[in-house]
C-alpha positions in Angstrom: 0.0 0.1 0.1 2.8 2.4 1.0 4.6 1.5 -2.2 1.5 1.9 -4.1 0.7 5.2 -2.7 4.0 6.6 -2.9 4.2 6.5 -6.8 0.7 7.7 -6.8 1.5 10.6 -4.6 4.8 11.3 -6.5 2.9 11.1 -9.7 0.2 13.4 -8.4 2.6 15.8 -7.1 4.9 15.7 -10.0 1.9 16.0 -12.3 0.7 19.1 -10.3 4.1 20.6 -10.5 4.3 19.8 -14.1 1.0 21.4 -14.7 1.9 24.5 -12.8 5.2 24.7 -14.8 3.5 24.4 -18.0 1.1 27.0 -17.0 3.9 29.4 -16.1 5.6 28.6 -19.3 2.5 29.1 -21.3 1.7 32.4 -19.4 5.3 33.4 -20.1 5.1 32.7 -23.7 1.8 34.7 -24.0 3.4 37.7 -22.1 6.5 37.5 -24.3 4.4 37.6 -27.4 2.5 40.6 -26.1 5.7 42.4 -25.2 7.2 41.5 -28.6 4.1 42.8 -30.4 4.4 45.9 -28.3 8.1 46.4 -29.2 7.3 45.9 -32.8 4.7 48.7 -32.7 6.9 51.2 -30.8 10.0 50.4 -32.9 9.2 52.8 -35.6 8.7 55.7 -33.1 11.5 54.8 -30.8 13.8 54.0 -33.6 12.9 57.3 -35.5 13.4 59.2 -32.3 16.8 57.7 -31.5 17.7 58.5 -35.2 16.8 62.0 -34.8 18.5 62.5 -31.5 21.8 60.9 -33.1 21.6 63.3 -36.0 20.9 66.5 -34.0 23.6 65.5 -31.4 26.3 64.7 -33.7 29.7 66.2 -33.8 29.6 67.7 -30.4 26.2 69.3 -30.7 24.8 67.3 -27.9 27.4 68.2 -25.5 27.4 72.0 -26.4 23.5 72.1 -26.3 23.2 72.9 -30.0 21.3 69.6 -30.5 18.6 70.8 -28.1 18.2 74.1 -30.1 18.0 72.1 -33.3 15.1 70.1 -32.0 13.3 73.1 -30.6 13.6 74.8 -33.9 12.1 71.8 -35.7 9.1 72.0 -33.3 8.8 75.8 -34.3 9.0 75.1 -38.0 6.3 72.4 -37.6 3.9 74.8 -35.7 4.5 77.7 -38.0 3.5 75.6 -41.2 0.3 74.4 -39.5 -0.8 78.1 -39.0 0.6 79.0 -42.7 -1.6 76.3 -44.2 -4.6 77.3 -42.3 -4.2 81.1 -43.2 -3.3 80.3 -46.8 -6.5 78.2 -47.3 -8.7 81.0 -45.7 -7.0 84.2 -47.4 -5.9 82.9 -50.7 -7.5 79.6 -52.1 -11.1 80.1 -51.0 -11.9 82.9 -53.3 -11.6 83.9 -57.0 -8.4 85.5 -58.2 -9.4 89.1 -58.2 -11.0 88.9 -54.9 -7.9 87.0 -53.6 -5.6 89.9 -54.7 -7.7 92.4 -52.6 -7.8 90.0 -49.6 -4.0 89.2 -49.8 -3.2 93.0 -50.0 -5.5 93.7 -47.1 -3.7 91.0 -45.1 -0.3 92.4 -45.8 -1.3 95.9 -45.0 -3.1 95.0 -41.7 -0.4 92.6 -40.5 2.9 93.9 -41.9 2.4 97.7 -41.4 2.1 97.4 -37.6 4.9 94.8 -37.7 7.3 97.4 -39.0 6.6 99.6 -36.1 6.8 96.7 -33.4 9.6 94.8 -34.7 12.4 97.3 -33.9 11.2 97.2 -30.3 11.8 93.4 -30.0 15.5 93.5 -30.1 16.1 96.3 -27.4 13.5 94.6 -25.2 15.3 91.2 -25.4 18.7 93.0 -24.8 17.3 93.7 -21.3 16.5 90.2 -20.7 20.0 88.4 -20.9 19.0 86.2 -18.0 15.6 85.1 -19.5 16.3 83.8 -23.1 14.8 80.6 -22.4 11.8 82.2 -20.8 11.5 84.6 -23.8 11.6 81.6 -26.3 9.0 79.8 -24.2 6.8 82.8 -24.0 7.0 83.2 -27.9 5.8 79.5 -28.1 2.9 80.0 -25.6 1.8 83.2 -27.3 1.5 81.4 -30.6 -0.3 78.4 -29.0 -3.0 80.7 -27.8 -3.2 82.8 -30.7 -3.7 79.7 -32.9 -6.9 79.0 -30.8 -8.1 82.6 -31.5 -7.5 82.2 -35.1 -9.3 78.9 -35.1 -12.4 80.8 -33.8 -12.1 83.6 -36.4 -11.7 81.1 -39.2 -15.1 79.5 -38.2 -17.0 82.7 -37.6 -15.2 85.1 -40.1 -14.4 87.3 -37.4 -12.2 90.4 -37.7 -9.9 89.1 -34.8 -8.2 87.0 -37.6 -5.9 89.8 -38.6 -4.6 91.0 -35.2 -4.2 87.4 -34.2 -2.1 86.8 -37.2 -0.2 89.9 -36.6 0.6 88.6 -33.1 1.7 85.2 -34.5 4.1 87.2 -36.8 5.6 89.2 -33.9 6.0 86.1 -31.7 7.6 84.2 -34.4 10.1 87.0 -35.1 10.8 87.4 -31.2 11.5 83.6 -31.2 13.8 83.9 -34.4 15.8 86.9 -32.9 16.5 85.1 -29.5 17.4 81.8 -31.4 19.9 83.6 -33.6 21.4 85.4 -30.6 22.0 82.2 -28.5 23.6 80.2 -31.3 27.3 81.5 -30.5 26.8 80.4 -26.9 26.0 76.8 -28.1 28.8 76.5 -30.6 30.6 73.1 -30.6 34.2 73.0 -31.0 35.5 73.4 -34.6 32.1 74.6 -35.6 31.8 77.7 -37.9 28.9 80.0 -37.2 27.6 79.3 -40.9 27.6 75.6 -40.3 25.8 75.8 -36.9 23.2 78.1 -38.4 22.8 75.5 -41.1 22.1 72.8 -38.9 19.6 74.6 -36.9 17.8 75.8 -40.1 17.9 72.5 -41.7 16.1 71.0 -38.7 13.5 73.4 -39.1 13.1 72.8 -42.9 12.9 69.1 -42.3 10.1 69.4 -39.6 8.3 71.7 -42.0 8.4 69.1 -44.8 7.1 66.5 -42.6 4.4 68.8 -40.9 3.2 70.3 -44.3 1.4 67.2 -45.6 0.0 66.5 -42.0 -1.4 70.1 -42.1 -2.9 69.5 -45.4 -4.5 66.3 -44.1 -5.9 68.2 -41.0 -7.2 70.9 -43.4 -9.1 68.3 -45.3 -10.8 67.3 -42.1 -11.8 70.8 -41.2 -10.4 74.3 -41.5 -9.8 74.6 -37.6 -7.7 71.4 -37.3 -4.3 72.6 -38.5 -4.7 75.5 -35.8 -5.5 72.8 -33.1 -2.4 70.9 -34.3 -0.3 74.2 -34.0 -1.6 74.7 -30.4 -0.3 71.2 -29.4 3.0 71.7 -31.1 3.7 75.1 -29.6 2.7 74.0 -26.2 5.3 71.2 -26.5 7.8 73.7 -27.7 7.1 75.9 -24.7 8.3 73.0 -22.4 11.1 72.0 -24.7 12.5 75.7 -24.5 13.5 75.1 -20.8 15.5 72.1 -21.7 18.2 74.3 -23.3 21.4 74.5 -21.2 21.4 77.1 -18.5 24.4 79.0 -20.2 21.9 80.3 -22.7 20.7 82.6 -20.0 24.1 83.5 -18.6 25.3 87.1 -19.0 28.8 86.3 -17.7 31.3 88.5 -19.4 28.9 90.9 -21.0 29.8 94.6 -21.1 28.7 97.8 -22.5 29.3 97.5 -26.3 31.7 99.9 -28.0 32.3 99.4 -31.7 35.9 100.9 -31.8 38.6 100.4 -34.2 40.6 98.0 -32.1 40.7 96.3 -28.7 43.0 98.9 -27.2 40.5 101.8 -27.8 37.7 99.4 -26.6 39.2 98.7 -23.3 42.1 101.3 -22.9 42.3 104.4 -20.8 40.9 106.5 -23.5 37.6 104.7 -23.4 34.8 107.3 -23.9 31.1 106.8 -23.4 29.1 106.4 -26.7 25.5 106.1 -27.8 24.1 102.7 -28.3 25.5 101.5 -31.6 23.2 100.9 -34.5 23.5 98.6 -37.6 25.2 101.4 -39.5 28.2 101.4 -37.2 29.0 97.7 -37.5 31.1 98.0 -40.6 30.8 97.3 -44.3 30.5 93.5 -44.0 27.2 93.5 -42.2 25.6 96.5 -43.9 26.4 95.2 -47.5 25.5 91.7 -46.5 22.1 93.0 -45.3 21.6 95.0 -48.5 22.3 91.9 -50.6 19.9 89.8 -48.4 17.2 92.5 -48.7 17.4 92.1 -52.6 17.0 88.3 -52.2 14.1 88.7 -49.7 12.5 91.1 -52.1 12.7 88.5 -54.8 11.1 85.8 -52.4 8.2 88.0 -51.7 7.7 89.1 -55.3 7.9 85.4 -56.6 5.5 84.3 -54.0 2.6 86.5 -55.0 3.5 87.2 -58.5 3.8 83.5 -59.6 0.8 82.4 -57.4 -1.6 84.8 -59.3 0.1 84.3 -62.6 0.1 80.4 -62.4 -3.5 80.5 -61.1 -4.7 82.4 -64.3 -2.1 81.0 -66.7 -0.9 77.6 -65.7 2.2 76.1 -66.9 2.0 74.2 -70.2 0.0 70.9 -69.8 -0.6 71.4 -66.1 -3.6 72.5 -64.0 -3.1 75.6 -61.8 -2.7 73.4 -58.7 -0.1 71.3 -60.2 1.9 74.4 -61.5 1.8 76.1 -58.1 2.7 72.7 -56.6 5.8 72.4 -58.8 7.1 75.9 -58.0 6.6 75.4 -54.3 8.4 72.1 -54.2 11.1 73.5 -56.4 11.6 76.4 -54.0 11.4 74.2 -50.9 14.0 71.9 -52.4 16.3 74.8 -53.2 16.0 76.3 -49.7 16.7 72.9 -48.2 19.8 72.3 -50.5 21.1 75.8 -49.7 20.8 75.0 -46.0 22.5 71.6 -46.4 25.4 73.3 -48.3 25.7 75.9 -45.7 26.1 73.1 -43.2 28.9 71.5 -45.4 30.9 74.6 -46.2 33.8 75.4 -44.0 34.4 79.0 -45.6 35.7 81.6 -43.3 34.4 84.3 -45.7 30.6 84.5 -45.6 31.0 87.6 -47.7 32.3 85.5 -50.6 29.1 83.3 -50.3 26.7 86.2 -50.4 28.3 87.8 -53.6 28.4 84.3 -55.4 24.9 83.3 -54.6 23.4 86.7 -55.6 25.2 86.6 -58.9 23.9 83.0 -59.4 20.2 83.8 -58.9 20.7 87.0 -60.9 21.7 84.9 -64.0 19.0 82.4 -63.3 16.3 85.3 -63.3 17.7 86.8 -66.6 17.6 83.4 -68.3 14.0 82.7 -67.1 12.9 86.1 -68.3 14.4 85.7 -71.8 13.3 82.2 -72.2 10.1 82.1 -70.1 8.8 78.6 -69.7 7.7 76.0 -67.2 11.1 74.4 -66.6 13.0 77.7 -66.3 10.3 79.0 -63.8 10.8 76.2 -61.6 14.5 76.4 -61.9 14.3 80.1 -60.8 12.2 79.2 -57.9 14.8 76.5 -56.8 17.7 79.0 -57.3 15.9 81.7 -55.3 15.4 79.3 -52.4 18.9 78.1 -52.5 20.3 81.5 -52.7 18.1 83.0 -50.0 18.9 80.2 -47.5 22.7 80.4 -48.1 22.9 84.2 -48.0 20.7 84.5 -44.7 23.0 81.9 -43.0 25.9 84.0 -44.0 24.3 87.3 -42.8 23.6 85.5 -39.5 27.2 84.5 -39.2 28.5 88.0 -39.9 26.2 89.4 -37.2 27.2 86.9 -34.8 30.9 87.5 -35.7 31.0 91.4 -35.8 28.3 92.6 -33.4 29.1 92.6 -29.7 26.7 90.4 -27.7 25.1 93.0 -25.7 23.5 94.5 -28.7 23.3 91.4 -30.9 19.7 90.7 -30.3 19.0 94.3 -31.4 21.0 93.7 -34.6 19.1 90.7 -35.4 15.8 92.3 -34.7 16.6 95.2 -37.0 17.9 93.2 -39.7 14.9 90.9 -39.6 12.6 94.1 -39.7 14.5 95.3 -42.9 14.2 91.8 -44.6 10.6 91.5 -43.7 9.9 94.8 -45.2 11.8 93.9 -48.3 9.7 90.8 -48.6 6.4 92.8 -48.2 7.6 95.4 -50.8 8.3 92.5 -53.2 4.9 90.9 -52.5 3.1 94.1 -52.9 4.8 94.8 -56.4 3.9 91.1 -57.2 0.3 91.6 -56.4 0.0 94.8 -58.6 1.9 93.6 -61.5 0.3 92.7 -64.8 0.2 88.9 -65.2 2.9 88.7 -67.9 5.6 86.2 -67.0 8.5 87.9 -69.1 7.8 91.3 -67.8 7.5 90.3 -64.3 10.9 88.4 -64.4 12.5 91.3 -66.1 11.5 93.5 -63.1 13.0 90.9 -60.8 16.3 90.7 -62.6 16.6 94.5 -62.5 16.1 94.5 -58.7 18.7 91.6 -58.3 21.1 93.5 -60.5 20.8 96.7 -58.4 21.4 94.7 -55.2 24.5 93.0 -56.7 26.0 96.2 -58.0 25.6 98.2 -54.8 26.9 95.5 -52.4 29.4 93.3 -54.2 32.3 95.8 -54.0 32.0 96.3 -50.3 31.6 92.7 -49.5 34.7 91.7 -51.6 36.7 94.4 -49.9 35.7 93.2 -46.5 36.6 89.5 -47.6 40.1 90.7 -48.9 40.7 92.5 -45.6 40.0 89.3 -43.8 37.0 90.6 -41.3 37.2 88.9 -38.0 38.5 85.2 -37.8 36.6 84.5 -34.7 33.2 84.8 -33.3 33.0 87.4 -30.4 31.3 85.5 -27.7 31.3 86.6 -24.1 
């Protein structure tokens, strides 16, 4: 009996343990399968995030903090394109061409005229906040998030608050841009030129814009408010991301009253005399002529934006619809802009002046060619050349301001330069709106303005490059 019970008990016990073991194995298998499926679903997102982080933090950008700024600028670009798509659909595409001209002109007048008054105030105000640069960038993000909600309500009801809200978005966007440009020298990795650092930041914004644009178009197809809701979410994320920048962004260590003198001895020596706050006209020929050249390119951008938009709407390119024609030009301009930014990241030139002179001559040749042999392919090529040249020239201008303008007044310099460039863009856009819809005549006007810009700035820029300018960025 004992012998008989023993095997039975043993068998029973073993059977019970075996059953429990099998249950554990079976449960573990099911849990492992669930976890494997979860990892597979998360892999595209986590893998993409790791890839983005690896790219933005490469070559010392992670250690210096530049990688965080690249990511923040990408968020900024994605939010801006959401608002741009919503406004373009409301102001331009929803009405006939003649009415659209009037509405676009009204939009420019109501938003840009006050901006030219408010923008010069941005720089001096931010100069007084050297310890609050992260907070200023976060505030610009928060302001645009709230204004996106106001615009969403105005789009649905047709309220007049659309225009002041759009003005507020523009001012907040420029305030962010001014602060962002002013902090790049503080986050410069070793062996990084300013042109390269600016290119990396700008390229991050362009890539995010390219990803967000089709998303915004999809949201627009769902409802006219949805891109603005998307902008709200993105800008709120940007507000929190602003505070992830390194604390040295807010540091004012080493800053002093800016004196733009001939040499270091006069700047710090016993003969130092108090002077008024310096303006852009006192920073030397490199910055002023670079600003003039960039103004010509920004004028071209505004002119082509509106002139080609109305021209191709009425007279599409051969064999294409109006939508396809506009799409070709927009894609060409975007590709050129991205290429110019990428080339800026690759170039190691210590003479931004040479870059500006070269790209201005390049786009001038493209404009003359397109005017003489007007056609679909050449119009797209001109749009690409304009985007390429504007991107590379702007990066070079930023590098010159960061190199030659003392830090205490650098934000003012950026604000004033942005104001001038914005006014040039508006002037070009206004001329593009009122120009007769004749492609050859319009591009002849564009070529004339570019020729004037090149003739008046090339000599000064080449002279500055021959004299070497400054070899290092002046960062406190």
